[in-house]
Structure formats: C-alpha cells, structure tokens
Backbone bond lengths (Angstrom), bond angles and torsions (degrees), N, CA, C in turn:
res aa  C-N    CA-C-N  psi(-1)  N-CA   C-N-CA  omega(-1)  CA-C   N-CA-C  phi
1 V - - - 1.461 - - 1.525 108.89 -
2 L 1.298 116.92 129.84 1.462 120.92 179.61 1.526 111.02 -68.50
3 G 1.325 115.61 147.23 1.457 119.86 174.52 1.514 114.70 88.43
4 L 1.336 117.94 -16.67 1.459 118.30 -178.55 1.523 111.73 -84.78
5 N 1.317 117.81 -29.13 1.460 120.28 177.35 1.519 108.88 -86.77
6 S 1.332 115.38 115.87 1.460 119.32 -179.07 1.522 109.88 -75.46
7 S 1.296 115.90 129.29 1.455 120.22 171.39 1.525 106.88 -115.90
8 A 1.311 117.21 178.62 1.460 121.31 -173.21 1.527 112.70 -55.09
9 Q 1.350 116.86 -38.63 1.464 118.54 -178.10 1.526 112.59 -78.41
10 D 1.324 117.25 -6.19 1.463 120.36 179.50 1.522 112.18 -94.27
11 K 1.326 115.75 27.07 1.456 121.11 178.37 1.530 108.80 -108.80
12 I 1.306 115.64 157.71 1.465 119.83 175.73 1.520 108.59 -66.59
13 K 1.319 116.23 135.19 1.464 121.28 175.08 1.529 107.09 -89.33
14 W 1.318 116.10 100.17 1.466 121.37 -178.32 1.516 110.49 -82.60
15 F 1.328 115.53 141.09 1.458 122.18 176.83 1.520 108.98 -113.67
16 S 1.316 115.79 158.32 1.462 119.03 168.71 1.534 106.47 -71.80
17 I 1.310 117.23 163.77 1.469 120.49 179.09 1.528 109.74 -60.90
18 E 1.330 116.95 -41.53 1.474 120.09 178.68 1.527 111.16 -60.16
19 E 1.336 116.61 -45.75 1.471 120.60 -179.94 1.525 110.80 -62.56
20 A 1.333 116.74 -45.40 1.470 120.73 -178.49 1.527 110.85 -61.54
21 M 1.331 117.26 -43.86 1.473 120.70 179.20 1.539 110.42 -64.30
22 Q 1.320 116.38 -40.82 1.468 121.34 178.63 1.529 110.36 -62.11
23 L 1.323 117.24 -47.27 1.464 121.35 178.72 1.528 111.04 -61.73
24 A 1.331 116.66 -43.17 1.470 120.76 -178.76 1.521 111.56 -65.41
25 S 1.326 117.23 -28.71 1.475 119.52 178.59 1.529 110.31 -72.11
26 Q 1.330 117.29 -25.28 1.464 121.64 179.57 1.531 111.68 -89.80
27 E 1.324 116.50 -43.50 1.468 121.93 178.43 1.526 107.06 -135.36
28 P 1.349 117.07 97.65 1.467 119.82 -173.12 1.531 114.09 -58.36
29 R 1.311 114.58 126.70 1.463 124.74 172.83 1.529 106.16 -148.21
30 I 1.316 115.44 163.07 1.460 120.22 173.79 1.532 108.39 -73.18
31 I 1.316 115.86 137.56 1.460 121.95 174.91 1.530 106.58 -96.11
32 V 1.324 116.48 126.50 1.461 121.98 178.30 1.529 106.34 -107.37
33 I 1.332 115.87 113.96 1.465 120.63 -174.56 1.523 110.58 -108.21
34 D 1.320 115.08 121.76 1.458 121.91 173.49 1.523 107.40 -88.24
35 V 1.347 116.52 106.61 1.458 121.78 178.67 1.532 106.57 -92.64
36 Y 1.331 115.87 114.76 1.456 121.13 -172.38 1.526 110.68 -135.47
37 T 1.328 116.36 173.23 1.462 121.83 168.49 1.530 107.32 -133.44
38 D 1.313 116.06 160.70 1.463 120.98 -179.83 1.525 112.59 -65.46
39 W 1.325 117.15 -29.09 1.471 121.23 -175.30 1.530 113.49 -92.03
40 C 1.322 118.40 -0.87 1.467 122.45 -173.55 1.536 111.27 -84.31
41 G 1.331 116.37 111.85 1.465 121.33 179.92 1.518 113.19 -64.74
42 W 1.331 117.28 -39.88 1.472 120.63 180.00 1.525 110.95 -67.88
43 C 1.335 116.49 -29.94 1.472 120.19 176.38 1.530 109.77 -65.02
44 K 1.338 115.60 -45.02 1.468 120.65 178.72 1.530 110.44 -63.14
45 R 1.324 115.53 -38.55 1.466 119.73 179.81 1.536 110.23 -65.87
46 M 1.324 116.77 -40.06 1.465 120.09 178.61 1.534 110.48 -63.62
47 D 1.335 116.77 -40.16 1.473 120.50 175.36 1.519 110.52 -59.34
48 A 1.332 116.38 -44.53 1.472 121.79 -174.15 1.524 112.77 -73.91
49 T 1.333 117.70 -29.09 1.467 120.56 -175.46 1.527 111.34 -110.76
50 T 1.303 116.98 -75.42 1.468 122.60 -174.17 1.528 112.30 -56.19
51 F 1.339 116.57 -51.27 1.466 120.27 -175.94 1.525 112.89 -78.14
52 S 1.335 117.03 1.49 1.466 121.70 174.59 1.525 111.45 -108.22
53 D 1.320 116.93 -4.09 1.461 121.43 -179.91 1.532 109.20 -67.71
54 P 1.339 118.48 127.71 1.472 120.76 -175.89 1.530 114.34 -55.00
55 E 1.330 117.46 -40.13 1.470 119.98 -179.57 1.534 111.17 -68.35
56 V 1.329 116.54 -41.39 1.469 121.08 177.56 1.527 109.92 -63.70
57 V 1.336 116.50 -45.34 1.468 121.22 179.88 1.527 110.26 -57.54
58 E 1.335 116.28 -48.61 1.465 120.61 -178.06 1.532 111.55 -62.90
59 T 1.334 116.89 -46.22 1.474 120.93 -179.07 1.522 110.98 -63.48
60 M 1.319 116.10 -45.38 1.470 119.92 -179.09 1.526 111.32 -62.02
61 N 1.328 117.03 -48.25 1.466 120.36 -176.71 1.523 112.96 -68.15
62 K 1.338 117.28 -33.23 1.467 121.32 -176.28 1.519 113.62 -81.68
63 H 1.336 117.45 -36.65 1.461 119.85 -165.62 1.530 116.05 -121.76
64 F 1.331 117.49 -7.63 1.460 120.79 -176.20 1.525 109.83 -131.95
65 Y 1.325 115.71 170.60 1.455 120.94 168.06 1.528 105.99 -109.12
66 P 1.340 117.76 101.18 1.457 120.25 -179.53 1.525 110.57 -76.73
67 G 1.324 115.71 130.41 1.460 120.83 178.64 1.512 110.94 -124.45
68 K 1.314 116.19 142.55 1.474 122.35 174.91 1.526 106.95 -108.98
69 L 1.332 115.47 135.58 1.458 119.51 178.99 1.524 109.59 -135.81
70 D 1.320 115.77 113.46 1.462 120.95 173.38 1.524 106.44 -74.54
71 A 1.329 116.14 111.91 1.470 121.63 -175.19 1.520 112.06 -63.28
72 E 1.335 116.69 -17.64 1.463 120.67 179.56 1.525 111.46 -113.53
73 G 1.355 115.58 17.49 1.463 120.33 179.35 1.520 110.93 -65.25
74 K 1.323 115.68 142.07 1.465 120.81 -174.96 1.539 113.31 -94.38
75 D 1.336 117.29 -13.38 1.466 119.92 -175.90 1.524 111.49 -76.51
76 D 1.342 115.29 141.64 1.461 120.00 174.72 1.522 109.13 -64.30
77 I 1.335 115.95 148.02 1.463 121.70 176.20 1.518 106.62 -123.11
78 K 1.337 115.92 121.58 1.461 120.96 -176.74 1.521 109.36 -106.81
79 I 1.332 116.27 121.84 1.459 121.88 176.90 1.517 106.75 -126.81
80 G 1.320 115.18 119.82 1.464 119.03 -174.65 1.521 108.80 61.64
81 D 1.325 116.97 -128.14 1.464 119.37 -179.61 1.533 111.83 -103.25
82 R 1.336 116.54 16.15 1.458 120.56 -178.39 1.530 110.80 -113.19
83 T 1.309 116.05 138.28 1.458 121.70 178.03 1.520 109.19 -111.75
84 F 1.322 115.84 126.68 1.463 122.23 179.35 1.518 108.11 -103.83
85 K 1.335 115.96 139.49 1.460 121.01 -171.85 1.521 112.67 -124.23
86 F 1.339 113.43 166.61 1.452 121.86 171.67 1.518 108.19 -74.03
87 V 1.340 116.67 138.50 1.461 121.90 178.33 1.527 107.24 -109.30
88 D 1.329 115.80 115.74 1.462 120.36 178.72 1.521 107.56 -74.82
89 N 1.335 116.06 122.05 1.465 119.62 -173.36 1.538 109.39 -135.16
90 G 1.335 114.91 63.12 1.458 117.98 179.88 1.515 111.33 71.43
91 R 1.339 116.02 -131.35 1.454 120.80 -175.74 1.527 112.21 -62.53
92 R 1.306 116.76 -43.33 1.473 120.55 -178.99 1.513 109.58 -127.43
93 G 1.294 115.77 119.72 1.453 119.22 174.87 1.517 109.95 -91.82
94 Y 1.322 115.24 -174.29 1.463 119.93 179.08 1.519 108.13 -152.38
95 H 1.312 115.20 160.00 1.460 120.60 178.28 1.528 108.90 -89.90
96 E 1.335 116.23 139.27 1.477 121.03 179.47 1.525 112.00 -53.06
97 I 1.335 117.34 -41.56 1.471 121.04 -179.46 1.532 110.27 -61.55
98 A 1.338 117.17 -39.44 1.470 120.59 179.41 1.526 110.09 -61.03
99 A 1.332 116.61 -41.89 1.467 120.39 179.08 1.530 110.63 -65.15
100 I 1.317 117.35 -37.36 1.472 121.27 -178.96 1.528 110.76 -69.92
101 V 1.343 116.93 -52.88 1.468 118.90 -174.21 1.526 112.77 -73.62
102 S 1.331 118.06 -18.46 1.474 119.88 176.02 1.528 110.63 -96.14
103 K 1.336 115.81 8.05 1.474 122.67 179.90 1.528 111.19 54.77
104 G 1.327 115.51 38.85 1.450 121.67 175.07 1.520 114.94 81.87
105 R 1.327 117.29 -2.98 1.478 119.88 179.41 1.523 108.21 -100.48
106 L 1.305 115.49 91.69 1.454 119.88 -175.78 1.528 110.44 -82.95
107 S 1.320 116.12 80.15 1.466 121.84 173.22 1.519 107.13 -127.42
108 Y 1.329 116.16 152.18 1.460 119.91 -170.39 1.516 110.83 -130.78
109 P 1.331 115.76 141.70 1.466 125.24 -5.61 1.524 111.25 -75.65
110 T 1.318 115.25 154.53 1.454 122.42 167.69 1.523 106.18 -126.90
111 I 1.325 116.13 133.22 1.460 120.08 175.97 1.524 106.35 -106.00
112 S 1.334 115.06 120.67 1.464 120.46 -178.98 1.517 109.74 -107.95
113 Y 1.323 114.42 142.14 1.460 122.19 179.95 1.520 106.42 -114.81
114 V 1.339 116.11 120.26 1.460 122.58 -172.69 1.520 107.92 -126.65
115 D 1.348 116.50 134.40 1.468 117.92 179.55 1.528 110.72 -81.08
116 A 1.323 116.07 175.36 1.465 121.68 -174.27 1.527 112.66 -64.32
117 Q 1.337 116.96 -19.18 1.468 120.88 177.92 1.533 111.80 -89.07
118 G 1.335 116.94 -1.93 1.459 120.07 178.93 1.517 114.03 91.92
119 K 1.331 117.59 8.39 1.468 120.95 178.70 1.527 109.09 -81.19
120 V 1.349 115.78 128.74 1.457 119.98 178.06 1.522 108.08 -77.17
121 L 1.337 116.32 114.73 1.459 121.70 -178.75 1.523 110.80 -82.70
122 E 1.315 115.95 -37.29 1.461 120.33 -177.96 1.516 109.47 -164.84
123 A 1.337 115.03 148.78 1.456 122.10 171.96 1.525 105.82 -125.57
124 A 1.326 116.38 111.51 1.463 121.87 -176.20 1.531 109.40 -105.15
125 P 1.339 116.92 102.07 1.465 119.31 -177.86 1.525 112.11 -78.63
126 G 1.336 115.53 153.47 1.453 121.35 172.71 1.518 114.04 100.75
127 Y 1.324 113.53 157.91 1.456 121.89 177.69 1.528 109.85 -63.68
128 K 1.330 116.24 137.99 1.467 122.14 176.03 1.525 108.24 -125.92
129 T 1.323 116.55 134.55 1.469 119.95 171.89 1.526 107.76 -70.38
130 A 1.308 116.52 169.00 1.470 120.70 177.77 1.527 110.45 -57.75
131 N 1.331 117.39 -43.03 1.469 120.70 -179.46 1.530 111.23 -65.07
132 Q 1.325 117.48 -43.77 1.472 120.46 178.72 1.520 110.38 -64.03
133 F 1.317 116.83 -41.65 1.459 121.78 -178.31 1.527 110.85 -67.09
134 Q 1.332 116.50 -37.33 1.468 121.21 -179.79 1.535 110.95 -61.35
135 V 1.337 117.26 -32.96 1.475 120.08 177.13 1.528 109.50 -61.81
136 Y 1.333 117.19 -43.71 1.476 120.86 176.90 1.527 110.64 -61.52
137 L 1.330 116.44 -45.30 1.467 119.37 -179.58 1.526 110.76 -60.53
138 D 1.329 117.22 -43.17 1.467 120.99 178.82 1.530 111.35 -65.07
139 F 1.324 116.79 -36.92 1.470 122.66 178.70 1.533 110.35 -59.00
140 Y 1.329 116.28 -45.26 1.470 120.08 -178.77 1.523 112.14 -82.36
141 L 1.309 117.43 -37.77 1.459 121.68 -178.74 1.528 111.39 -62.85
142 G 1.314 116.52 -42.68 1.460 120.50 -178.71 1.518 114.45 -81.08
143 G 1.341 117.27 -4.61 1.464 120.59 179.42 1.518 114.06 79.91
144 A 1.332 117.81 6.99 1.471 120.90 -178.91 1.527 111.56 -59.91
145 Y 1.342 116.55 -27.65 1.467 120.80 -179.00 1.538 112.55 -60.84
146 K 1.321 116.67 -19.61 1.464 120.27 -178.25 1.526 112.87 -73.54
147 N 1.346 117.16 -24.23 1.468 117.68 -176.06 1.529 115.36 -136.86
148 Q 1.334 118.00 10.43 1.462 118.71 173.78 1.528 109.87 -154.03
149 S 1.321 115.61 160.16 1.462 120.18 179.69 1.532 108.99 -77.81
150 F 1.316 115.73 160.73 1.458 119.97 177.33 1.529 110.30 -61.82
151 E 1.340 116.19 -37.63 1.471 120.97 179.79 1.532 110.70 -59.82
152 E 1.347 116.71 -45.99 1.472 120.86 178.34 1.533 110.03 -61.74
153 F 1.330 115.22 -46.05 1.463 120.46 -178.28 1.524 110.63 -62.36
154 S 1.326 117.40 -47.20 1.462 119.57 -175.71 1.519 111.50 -68.15
155 A 1.329 117.51 -31.19 1.471 120.20 176.14 1.532 109.98 -65.64
156 S 1.340 117.01 -44.55 1.464 119.52 179.64 1.534 110.19 -72.21
157 Y 1.307 117.50 -31.96 1.465 123.03 177.92 1.527 109.16 -63.20
158 A 1.333 116.01 -46.01 1.468 120.88 179.84 1.520 110.84 -61.83
159 S 1.334 117.78 -43.09 1.462 119.42 -178.99 1.534 111.06 -71.37
160 S 1.333 118.36 -33.10 1.468 119.42 177.55 1.532 110.00 -70.76
161 E 1.335 117.95 -33.82 1.467 121.51 175.52 1.527 109.46 -62.83
162 K 1.333 116.41 -43.18 1.470 120.78 -179.79 1.525 110.14 -62.81
163 S 1.339 116.59 -43.46 1.456 118.80 -177.81 1.524 111.38 -65.98
164 V 1.330 117.59 -34.29 1.465 121.72 177.13 1.528 108.84 -64.05
165 I 1.340 116.12 -46.26 1.463 121.00 -179.96 1.528 110.70 -62.74
166 Q 1.332 116.45 -42.77 1.469 120.26 -179.02 1.536 111.57 -64.72
167 N 1.322 116.40 -29.06 1.467 120.21 -178.11 1.521 113.16 -84.39
168 L 1.308 118.49 -2.86 1.467 120.83 -178.54 1.511 111.62 -74.61
C-alpha cells in the first residue's frame, strides 16, 4: 500500500522559530511549535509515533509551519527587532520563547499554536496520539478556532466521527 512506508521525504519538515515566523509573514499560516527538551521521554515518543504518522506529516507539511523549540536551548532567538534569550534558573534554565509560547506552563511536550502575527492561540501540554493531534490540526486548519473553543470543537468532532462510523 502506498504511503504506509515512511521514506525520508515523508517526514515533517521542521523549521526554526525564526524561519517559521519569517515564512508566516510572507504567506500566513498557523505555526505549530513542538516545545520539547532533550531529556523528555514523552517528547521522544511523540517524535517516534505522532510526528511520524503519515496523515499528520502530510497535514503539517501542507498547511502549517512546523517549528521545533528546545525549551532549554541556549541560543538567542531573534524575531523582528527583539532577541529572546536563555534564562539561567538554577539547575534547569529555560528559553524565554518557551515560556511565552507555553503561556508560562513549562511542561513537556507542549504543542503551541501561533498565528502569523505571533499571537499564541493555544498551548496544549502533554503527549498526544496521532488521532488526538489531528483533531487540533483540523481545529486550526478549518478556522474553527476563530469562533469556538477547542472543547466545543472536539466534542462535535467526536460525535461527527461516531456518526461517520455508524453510517459505514
């Protein structure tokens, strides 16, 4: 069956935060930021499962600007005329951008959804399966986020999924 065997081009094309913001300023799309750390087991699991799912890969590459952000990265990140830095915080520091896009809740993984103007629309903490993550992608892709909460959308999404299954 075509599409089930992942090859190199069937992976998500991740951008740096600077690249994603630059692209969004030219062609507006939602930026989906994977906020992770090197030591986070659930982050690695999400890479291996959710971010390797063919449907997720296709949706992310076609309709979003996927960004990876090491929450403990030490390099400065420059967006527009502002430079964001690493904050040394005792045993574990964090990057200012990670604190902003996770809305101050530094837990990993967190998937943040940012519009082309740099406004954080949502920070969704925790591991998501491919199916759970696809609901978020559909929420933003279809523009539902503009007039309803994710909770409302996911409730109607779940019932529409059931009705599709029942009609098979």
